[in-house]
N, C-alpha and C positions, 0 to 999 in steps of 0.2 A: 504494500500500500504506500503510495507516494504522498507527498505533502500537497495539500490543496492550497493554492495561492489565491488570496483575495485582495481586492482593492477597496480602500475606504471610499464610501459613496460621496460624491459631490452633492452640494445642495441642488435640489432638482425641483420638479413640479409638485403639485398636490396629488397625493395618493388617497383614494377613497375606498375603504373596505366595503364590500357589498356582497349580498347574496343575489346573484344575477338571474333574472327571470328569462334569459334566452334559453332555447333548447340546446344550443351547441350545434355546430354544423354537422356533427356525425350522427345526429339523431334521425333515424329513418322513420320512426313511427310515434315519436313522443308528442305530447300536447304542449303547445306554447302559450305563453301569456305575453303581454306587450310592454309592461313597465318595469323599471328597476326598483328594487327595494333595498334601501341603504340600511346597514346595521352598524351600531356603534357611532362614533363621532365621524364627522366629515373628513377630518384630517388625520392621517396615520403618521406617527413618528417613525421615519425610516432610518434614523441615525444609527441603529444597531444592525441594519441589514448590510450584507456584503454581496458583491458579484465577482465572478472569477475574472482575474486579469488574463485575458486570452493570450497575451504574449508569453505567459508562464505555463500555459496548458499545451497539451499534445494534440495537434490537429489530426483527427483520424479519418475524416472524410470531408470533402467539399465539392460543390459545383460552382464554378466561377462564371459559367455561362459564356465562355469564350467560343466563338464560332462566327460564321458568316451571317450577315443580315438575312433574315427569312428562314434560317434553319430551324428545325424542330428542336425542342429541348431534348437532351440526350436520353434515348429510350433505355439505356442501361441504368439510368437513375429514375426516370419519371414515366409514370403511366397516365393516360388520359381516362378519367371517368366521364361518361357521357350520359345525356338524357335530360328530360324536361319535366320530371314528375314531382317537382316541388321540394324534394330533398328533406321532407319532414318539417319544413319551416314555411310552407306556402310561398316558396320563391318562384320567380317568373322565368328565369333564364333557362335556355337549352345549352348544356355544356357540349362542346364539339371538339373534334380533333383538328379543326381547320387552323392554318397558319394565320388567318385573320384574327383568331382569338388567343393564340399562344405562339410566340416565335422569339428567337434571338434577334437583337437589334444590330449586331455587328460591332457594338461598343462595349461588350462585356456584360450585357444585361439580358435577362429574360423579361419579356413584356407580355402580361396577360391583359387582354382587352375585352371589356364588356361593350356590346354594341346593341343598337336598335336597328333591326333589319327593315327592309322595304315593306314587309307584310305587317309591321308593327310589333313583331315578337322580339325577344331579347336573346342574344347569344353571349357566351363567355367560355372560360376554360377552368377546369379543376384538375390539378396534377397531384399525384401521390407517389410516394416511394415504396409503396407496399410490395413486399417480396423482393425488392431491390436493395433498399437501404433501411435497416431497422436497427434501433440502438436503445440501450438502457443506460441511464445516468450520464452525467457530464454536462457540458454546456452546449446548447443548441441555439443557434442564432442565424438571423438573416438581416441583410441590409436592404431596406425596402423604401421606395417612395410610393405611398398609398394614394389611390384615387379619391375623389370627393364626389359630391352631388347627392341630392335627396334620393334615397332608395338604393344606393350603391354600398356594398358590404364586402370589403376585402378581408382576408384572414390568412394567417400563418399558424398552423395548428397540428396536432398529432392524435392518432388513435392507436390503441393497443393492437399489437401485431396479429392477435388471434381474431380480430373482427373480420368478417361478420359471423364466424363460427361461434364466437362468444358475442352475443348481441349487445348493442349499446343499451344502457350505459355501463353494464358489467365489464365491458372491454376497457373502459376508461377513456377519457378525453382530456388533453391538455391544450387549451387555447393560448398560444404564446402571444398572439396579437389579433384582436378583432377591432375594426374601425367602422363606425357608422358615418356615412357620408354627410349627414346633416349635422354632425357634431365634429367639426374639423379640429378642434383643440383637444380631443380626448381619444385615448385608446384603452382597451380592456384586456385583462388576462384572467382566465378562469379555469377551474377543473370541474369535470363532471364524472360521477361514478355511481355505484349502486347506493341509493338512498340520498343522493345529493345531485340529482340531474334536473334538467329543465329549470323550473322555478327555484330549485334548491342548489344550483351550481354555485360553487364557492370561489370568490376571486376579488379583484379590485379594479378600479379605473384609475387612470393616470392622466393628469392634465398637463398640457404643454408648459414647460417651466417658464417660458417668456411670454405666455399668453398668446402664442402664435398658433399656426395651423400645421398639423403634421403633414398634410399633403404638399406643403410648400418645399419640402426637401427630403433627402434620404435620412433615415434613422435606423439604428441597430436595435432590433427587438430580440430578446433572448430570455431563456430560462436556464438557471443553474439547478440541476436535478440530482439529488442524492437519495439513498434509501429512506432518509428521514425527513426530507423537505423538498419543496420546489419554490425557487425564488425567481420572480420576474424582474426584468430591468429594461430600461430604454436608454440607449446611448451610455451604457454602463452605470446608470443610476438605478439602483434597486428600489422597487416601490411596494412589493408585497411578498410575503412568504406564507405558504400553506404547509402544514404538517399533518400527520395522521390524527392528531388531537383536534384539528379544526374541521374535520369532516364528520358527517353523521352516520356514515356507513363504512364498509370495508375500504381500506387503502389499497387501490389496485394499480399503483404506480411503481410496481416492482417487477416489471417485465419489459421486453422490447416494444418500442412504439415506432410507427412509421409517420412520415411528415406529409403535410398537405398544404398546397398553395391554391387559392381560388379567389375569384371575385363573383359574388352573388348579386343578383338584382332583385330587389323586393324581399319580402318576408315580414313576419309579424313584428319582429323587433325593429329593423331599420325603417319599416314602412315601405311605401311604394313610390315609384317615380311619379312626378307631377309636372306641372308646367315649368317649374324651375329646374328640372333635371336636365343636365347637359351630357349627352353621349356622342361619341364613345368616351370611355374613361379607361385609363391604363394604370395597372399596378406594375411598377418597374422594380425588378429584383436584381440587385447587384451581385449577391452571392448568398448561398446557404452553406453553413459550416457546422460541423460537429467536433467537439473537443472532448478528450478524456481528461478529467480533472483529478483523478486519483493517482 
């Protein structure tokens, strides 16, 4: 067992502890509700939280998205999940394999694009590393510029590797970053498991430290994951930790998980596109990296 290196957190934005009433994107058949329910005080003291110094950790896997403009994301890493059946959240988009919805940009980025098509429907992409890259513990991070606009819902998240043989929520879900397009200054991190799914998902929201908007620039969204805890951070500023004592059911985060990148359109949590919605919208991913911190 090696030494785990940590960095002292810088002063950052406001962290808000919450029980999140979203289903979580992995829920295929769960009931959703539409509001957030805050628990405890609005401001969480994050002075005792730490996040891994990535320069001191061992990089065990990454996708830097190098390649020619218009290339597909590496199929050795990423699968396309497809379909337009609402994904358990009453979403509107049809996920496709088209390069119009997911492609490299030739500048070291993956771009996932949500579009409104000529027939009025919506298309986007949902990419997973299932059966390709699955990992337990360590630091999992991505540098992302999120999209914005009413009804747009980008996410970087994980599901237990035995899903769907073990159904959600028993499979476990770790939402590293979810962003609601109508709330440009806020991102969310949540876990879902047996007894704390849907309206009982446990997590926190993080407000932009400068009062700005997350879609204006790239940010690094990460979790530091050990057998005893999961800590979320944005740009190396940790804002919440969840431990087995914080959840109301079994702690199912002791197995390998696979990663997911997607941009949804609509759903009961983000709401639906309206006259203010501007499409297309792009989630630009500079890299995804996995570090061993033990």
